[in-house]
Steps between C-alpha positions, in 0.01 A plus 500: 500500500538880488792644690435802728590849404793499754668216321475643144520878546784713632352706789627858520650593841638838618881513501726525808242577762694413820614767746707459813411673830751508781380605837673561834324359803596598850525253777278563797390337822153357521545549874803675655703258708722755675327520840433119506861417415619730781254322738629162394863588557419654842317187600800284403727716711265464784510119471879520471544684834232269665725205388801667665301543828392137460862387469597689821199382689567137412866535593390621843260198524777267393716643781223446752453133378865425552494636862485232767221694682278792422241672693127504432524872434772452245295226325182713489684809374663291226163345397332849503777647277489206256127524475503870429756466232309204347170698487684812350668271240172342401323837452805644305528184293134480400497878414813455296352208305184698423699806384730285282203325325335843443829615351528196268138558377576861424843430334325249275218738435736771386680256279176446312459881488839517321343329199709185549371226259487132585506521882407172659366621839210729585529730809260272698691183420839664556396487869274188492776268397678562831203307664452203268669185650785351296458771234630754753840320486576648158216727374586803721846492361367516150273788605788706636725409215228625250455822690883541512552470124187707406611780732831508317367505145128457438536480125772232486453322829409163344833486317703643783376245757729246336796724433505734798588410859233436762740422781328706760150341457661163505696575817183645657304187422766255625518693830123516531482124484791455733328732755173299467673170556686622797180659651332157478783326669509765769123466555496118530798504733337759725178295523664205685693680788494296822855516630768754549706347218200522256451872596870560445486340147190698415666823610814426302291437191307824553826690517634343181157573330512866588859532380409334171196740459720819526678453151175383356326824603780700329450305178113566527568869541741502199251324283209741578735808459636374180168426339363832611798685366465317160131603481567850612767541227249388240249757604766779506633398156396632164264200448508266202420517127248290321464461122159462339432419138187650360318490170503857373172446325287394796732529800460133587795357697694241287804285547831594353493183283150556367491555126139622481266671756245248626234761522521704182737283290763789452838403374748524798811390315783752457 
């Protein structure tokens, strides 16, 4: 059986045909998060002060509960005040959640725009996982942790996620879960109020819940502020360098370890 020419003849190839191209790429936002970040922080401060008013209002209610007798006017004034604060809190809370989810979407979008490789979450799913039962017990933390590390160093984030601290995202997520648990307890207790004692218990739980929320809000603001500052620092930096290896004969991109160009067969070895 005859052997092919490639197996019996030495094929001539051009010598040392690899060239290295180093480029500097600037980081840029796909969508500027500055205004949205400010809106999120303002919404958290609004919720913060509503919680303070809620604590004061519930203390007043607790004082009325512990009185031996109260007038109908006092009871109606208390109920009206509590209802107004409740409605304002619901509106402010929903607005805050919407703004926060918009901010998460944009923060993730910009991470993709920083040319970070290997990201697990898309902008859509970075928000979507907050609404998937059971998965929302751990996936949102992974989302924020990924944004945290990519915002610090888009080129080395996969390695840094195991070596650099992510204490603030972990603290944020732990407090988020704690807040959710306490909200459910408060909700179920408030549904079955039939006596003065039960109203007193519900009011005390509401006061404790609002007190717990105050430091949680501060952590949320710190998280949003920190991630924004990391991304803003990237955009204002000199960017990052990339190294490409090209065949000088045909300008095809090759790997540093390649010996020959896959397109023209040029010798790439030094």
